[in-house]
C-alpha positions in Angstrom: 0.0 0.1 -0.2 1.3 3.4 -0.9 -1.1 5.6 0.6 -1.0 5.2 4.5 -5.1 4.9 5.2 -4.5 5.6 8.7 -2.1 8.5 9.3 -1.8 12.3 7.7 1.3 12.6 6.2 2.9 14.4 3.5 3.7 13.1 0.2 6.2 14.0 -2.9 4.4 12.7 -6.0 4.9 12.5 -9.8 2.8 11.9 -12.7 4.5 11.3 -16.2 2.9 11.8 -19.7 3.0 8.7 -22.0 5.5 8.1 -24.8 6.7 11.8 -26.4 3.1 13.3 -25.0 3.6 16.8 -23.9 2.2 18.2 -21.1 3.3 21.8 -21.4 6.0 23.7 -23.2 7.4 23.8 -26.3 8.0 20.4 -28.6 10.9 21.8 -30.9 10.2 18.4 -33.3 6.5 19.1 -34.0 7.1 22.6 -33.8 3.8 22.8 -31.5 3.6 24.9 -28.1 1.5 23.6 -25.6 2.2 25.9 -22.7 -1.6 27.1 -22.5 -2.0 23.0 -20.9 0.2 24.3 -17.7 -2.6 26.3 -16.9 -5.5 23.8 -17.3 -3.4 21.3 -14.6 -2.8 24.3 -12.4 -6.3 25.6 -12.2 -7.4 22.2 -12.0 -5.1 21.5 -9.1 -5.9 24.8 -7.0 -9.8 23.8 -7.6 -9.4 20.5 -6.7 -7.4 21.0 -3.6 -9.6 23.3 -1.9 -12.4 20.6 -2.0 -10.5 17.2 -1.5 -9.0 16.4 2.1 -5.4 17.6 0.3 -3.4 20.1 0.8 -1.2 21.4 -1.8 2.3 22.5 -0.7 4.4 22.9 -3.7 4.0 21.8 -7.1 5.9 22.1 -10.5 4.4 21.3 -14.4 7.3 20.0 -16.4 7.1 19.5 -20.1 6.2 15.5 -20.0 5.5 15.1 -16.2 4.6 17.2 -13.0 5.8 17.1 -9.1 3.1 17.8 -6.3 4.4 17.7 -2.4 1.1 17.2 -0.6 -0.3 16.9 3.1 -3.0 14.1 3.0 -5.1 13.3 5.8 -6.9 10.4 4.9 -9.7 11.0 8.4 -10.2 14.6 7.7 -13.6 13.8 5.2 -15.3 12.1 8.3 -14.6 14.7 10.5 -17.0 17.1 7.9 -20.7 17.2 8.5 -22.7 15.6 5.9 -23.8 19.2 4.7 -20.1 20.0 4.1 -19.7 16.7 2.3 -22.6 17.5 0.1 -21.6 21.2 -0.6 -17.7 19.8 -1.5 -19.0 17.0 -3.7 -21.3 19.5 -5.8 -18.4 21.9 -6.1 -16.3 19.3 -7.2 -19.1 17.6 -9.7 -21.6 20.8 -10.3 -24.7 19.6 -11.8 -26.4 21.0 -15.2 -24.3 22.6 -17.8 -22.9 25.9 -18.3 -25.7 27.3 -20.5 -28.1 27.5 -17.7 -29.3 30.4 -16.5 -27.4 31.5 -12.7 -31.1 31.1 -11.1 -31.6 27.6 -12.7 -27.7 26.8 -11.8 -28.5 27.7 -8.0 -32.0 25.6 -8.2 -30.1 22.5 -9.5 -27.4 22.8 -6.8 -30.2 23.3 -4.3 -31.6 20.1 -5.4 -28.8 17.9 -5.7 -27.6 18.7 -2.3 -31.3 18.0 -0.9 -31.2 14.7 -2.5 -27.6 13.8 -1.6 -28.7 14.1 2.2 -31.1 12.5 1.4 -29.0 9.4 0.5 -26.5 8.1 3.2 -25.0 5.5 0.5 -24.3 8.5 -2.0 -23.3 10.7 0.8 -20.8 7.7 2.0 -19.5 7.4 -1.4 -18.5 11.3 -1.7 -16.8 11.4 1.8 -14.9 8.4 0.8 -13.8 10.2 -2.5 -12.9 13.3 -1.4 -10.4 11.9 1.1 -9.0 9.9 -1.3 -5.9 10.9 -2.5 -5.9 8.3 -5.6 -9.2 9.8 -6.4 -7.8 13.3 -6.2 -4.9 12.5 -8.8 -8.3 10.7 -11.2 -9.8 13.3 -11.0 -7.0 15.9 -11.4 -5.2 14.1 -14.2 -8.3 12.7 -16.4 -9.8 16.1 -17.8 -6.6 17.1 -18.8 -5.7 14.0 -20.1 -9.3 14.3 -22.2 -8.7 17.8 -23.2 -4.9 17.6 -24.6 -6.0 13.9 -26.4 -8.6 16.3 -28.1 -6.2 19.0 -29.1 -4.1 16.2 -30.2 -7.0 14.5 -32.6 -5.8 11.3 -30.6 -7.7 8.8 -27.8 -5.8 6.5 -25.4 -3.8 7.1 -22.2 -2.2 10.6 -21.9 -0.5 10.3 -18.4 1.3 6.9 -17.5 -1.1 4.7 -15.3 -0.3 5.4 -11.8 1.7 8.0 -10.1 4.5 7.7 -8.2 4.2 8.7 -4.4 7.1 8.7 -1.9 5.8 9.2 2.1 8.1 12.4 3.4 8.3 11.0 7.1 9.7 13.9 8.8 10.3 17.8 8.2 13.3 17.5 6.7 12.2 15.2 4.3 9.6 17.9 3.1 11.5 20.6 3.5 14.3 18.6 1.2 11.3 17.5 -1.4 9.9 21.0 -1.6 12.7 22.6 -2.4 13.6 20.1 -5.1 10.2 20.8 -6.7 10.3 24.3 -6.5 14.3 24.0 -8.3 13.4 21.6 -10.9 12.4 23.7 -13.9 15.4 25.9 -13.2 17.2 22.6 -13.1 15.9 21.6 -16.5 16.2 24.9 -17.7 12.5 25.8 -18.3 12.9 29.1 -16.3 15.9 31.1 -14.4 14.2 32.0 -11.3 11.2 30.4 -8.7 
């Protein structure tokens, strides 16, 4: 088991693209600029971190992989009240479509929240999902992979199946991992400053 299901811990996570897929930056061989994908990943990461039981300490998005240093408490979602779980769930997975009016979206959101609160099974599923680091990574990577594949006009895997996760067992390990992640773009000559 790579993630301890009982104890809060810091982790260094790395997820790589398959083959020669570009996550961001300029592919000199294909003469394509993928820099906009960095914003996709950053926005999704910061959005999900507001609602999952995951705190982002540091991150770096490279040309074909990304690094995260996170703090994850597997019991945190069990301390949330049912209303908070429902609210968080619907912020991550909102009902409706973007072409709905604001009042219709609000009404639909309220209806879905009430229905979720009336279903202990669905509420437990939401709590378990929001309290899972693996599910956090799945819901971080899936939309990026979908958009990138659509942009590249291809199908199949965009990211390697699983992500690397290394437990950081003390404060020195956390600081070292954060420094490594922060300095990674400099070492790769993507940038000259943090």
